[in-house]
N, C-alpha and C positions, 0 to 999 in steps of 0.2 A: 234392365238392369236388375239383378239381386242386392237390394243395397240394405246396411241393419245401421240402426240406430242405437248407438249405446248410449243412457240415460237419455232415452224418448219422451219420458214424461217432463221433465223440464222445461225450465224457459226457452231456451234456447232449442232444445231438443224438440220439444212439441213442433216446434216453428221447421226445422229439417224434415222432420216427421211429412205433416201438410205439403211442403214443397215439393219431397220428392214423392209421393202421391199424386199430385198434382200433374206431376212430369211423367205419369204413367210406369214407373217404377215399379216394381215389386219390394215392399219393404217390410221388413221385422223392426222391430223395436222392442228396447229392453225397459222394466220399469221396477222398482222397490217397491213401491207398497200400493201404487195405482196405475192403471192402467191408462190412457187417453182413448180417445175416439177410437171405436172398435173398425169404422169402415175406411179408417186410413191407414191402417196397418195390421199386420200379427204380432201382439204382443207379448212379450215372454219375459215373466220374472227372471231376475238375474242382482243376484250382489257381486259386483266385481270383485269384491274382497275374496273370494273363494276360488281360485284356481279353475278347480276341478268342474265346476258349475260352470265357469266362463268355456271352457272347453266342451261342455256338451251343448252348449248355444249354438255356437262355430258349426259343431257336427250335427249339428239338427238344422240348423240354416241354411249351411254354407254358404255367404254373402261372396259377392263380386267385388264390395266396395261396403267398407266400414267406416264411419265416423263416430269417434268416438266424443262425445261431450259430457260425462260421467266425470263428478267432482265433487268432494266436500273439502271446505276449508280446513275445520277442525280436525281432519281425518285422513293421515299420512297414508292409510291403507286402500283406502278409496281412491284416494288422487293420485299418489305414486303406484303402489303396487298393484291395483287394479286395472293402471294404463300399461303396468307390463303384462298382468294375464291378458289385458287385448291384444296387445301387440303377439303376445305368444298365439292366440286364437289364432289373429288373422295369419301369421305364420304356418300355423297347424295344416288350416284347409287350402291356403293361398287368397290369392286376390289383394287390393290394396287397400290401406289405413290413412283417412284424414284424423292426425289428432289436434285436437281442439286446445291450445297453450294460453296463457296468461302472458301480460307485461309484469305480473308481479314476479318474474323469474328477472326483475331488473332491481339496481336499488337505488337508482333516481339520482345516480350521482355523474351521470354526463348529462349532456343536454340534450343530446337526442338519443335512440337507437334503434339505428336498422336490421335486418335479417342476416348480418354478420356477425353483428354484437354480442359477446359470449355471458350468459347469464352471471350475475353476482346477487343472488338474494338475499334480501335480510330477514326474514319472515320464515317461521316454518312454514306455512304455506306456498312462499316462495318457492322452499327449497324442495318443497314435495312436487311440485310444477315442475320444475327444473330436473329433479331427478327421474320425472317420467319422460322428458323429451331425450333423457340419456337414454332409457329405458328401451325407449318405441326407434331410437336411432341406432340401437346395437342389435334389436332383434331384426328389424326392418330396416334397411338403409335406404330403400326409395319412397318410404310414407313421407306424405306430407304432415307438417307442422304447423301449424296455424296458431299465432300471436295474437291476442285480440286485448281489447279491453272491456270496460264500464260497458252494460248493454241493455238499451233500453228499448221502449217500443211498445204502443197500444196500450198503454198507462199500464203495464203489467209486472215493470220491474221494482225491485225493492227501493232503488232511488226515486222513481217516479212514485210510490206510497210512503215513503218519509216525508217529500216534500209535501203532498198532499194532507198529511196529520199534522206538519208543522205549520203548514197556511191556514189550518182551522183552529188551531191553537190546543190542541191537543196532543199531541207527539209529544217526545223526549229528544234531545240532542241539538247539534247544531249541526251547520253545514259549513266544511272548511276551504277558508278562502286560498291555503296554501297545497292545498292536495289538488294536483294537476293531471289529469288522463285525456286520451281520446277516445272518447264516448262514441259507440258505434250505434247504428240503428237495427235491431234483432233480425228487420228483414233483410237491411243490404250484408250484413253476416251472413243471415241463412242463404241468401242467393250465390253469395261468394262462396262458402262453401260447399254447397250443391255443384257448381260449377267447376271447383277443383278435384270433387270426386268424378263427374263426370270426365273430365276433359285427362286424368291421369297425373294432374299435378304432382311436382314432386320437392321435398326440400323445405326450409322454412319460411315462409311464409309470414308476414305481419298486416293484420286483418280488422284495421279499427278505422273511426272516424276521421275527417280531416283537420277537423278543430282542436287543437290541444285548450282546454278549460278545465277551471275550479269547478270543486264540487258546488262551490255556491253558484256560482255564474251559472251552471248545469242547471240548479235549482230555479233560477231566476227564469230560465229559458222556460223550464217545464209550466212552473206557475203562470208565466203570461201564456202557452199555448192551452192551460185547462183554464182560463179566464180567472185564477186566482191572485189573493195579495200577495204580492212579492215580497211586501215592504214586511209580511209579518214572520221570514225566513230568519231564523236566529243563525249568526256566523259563528264563528271560532276561529281558532289555529290550531293544526294539526301538530305541531310542535311545542304548541306549549301545552296541550292536552295528554301528551305522553305515552298516543296514540302510535302503538310500533309500526311501520312499514314505508315506503316510497315516498317521500312528499313530492316530486311532478317526473312521469316517466312519461316523456312524449316519443309514441313511435312513431318511426319513419315510415310509410308505405308505400313511399314512391317505388320502389323496386316491384314490389307486389301490384302493384294499382295496374303499370304498364303491361302486366302479364295476366291480368283480366279483363273481362269485357263488362263484368258488372263494377258499379261505379259505387266507390264508399265514400257516403254525405258525411260531412261535417255535422255537428250537434246544430251549430246557429241556424243551418240550412232545416233537418229532417225536424224540429221544434219549433220551427217557424208556422208552421200550420196544424190543423187538426191532422190527427193521426190515423190514417186511412192504410199506410200500404205495408 
């Protein structure tokens, strides 16, 4: 199968490229500044903000399935307009789209959010992600929209890097005790998204970890996995710090999990042992 990974040089994108290549698919992957391993994919330079450039990539590669993992938190044009350009590219050449969205489309005002919950973002990034979902649905009603949460794994995520720096006494910042998410291992997320792509699943999917934990509890789990002193992790409250964004977003993934063979582990499980998956 010809599969295009938009944002293939990122943390999640790299995992998707590796998994698709290992599964024997013909992989194309886009990058903005630097390509990934040449043996895994045909690397295509692309700025998703440029609609004509996106159209050119789709005309040249003609994918059967596209997974869009491109975003920039502080850039509406990349996150929202770029998603619309990718959806338009899929509509132009045919094929299926799996669009990666986020739990930031929710305000945190509800106890849990399932796949039927309407977005109610309270930050510019959340609004951009919600706008991207709207554009994808309008252009490709049969697309899959996969909302996820904090992504960790292999020691390469931003949260893991922050925990290491705080435990070493060299990092700035704190870990919030009142900021709750459902972290997912990048390997589980990558496997689930590839499964969605291969099986042609459609609609809104929630693809996050089974445990709802605070950023501080998550930091303690990372520190223990890595043999670091969790007592050195500084704590704080997001509500007191004035950092905008939802405090607690618990994604209910039970309906999606029933559709998937891939098991979505919780952070307490996947951080309990050394990270080799």
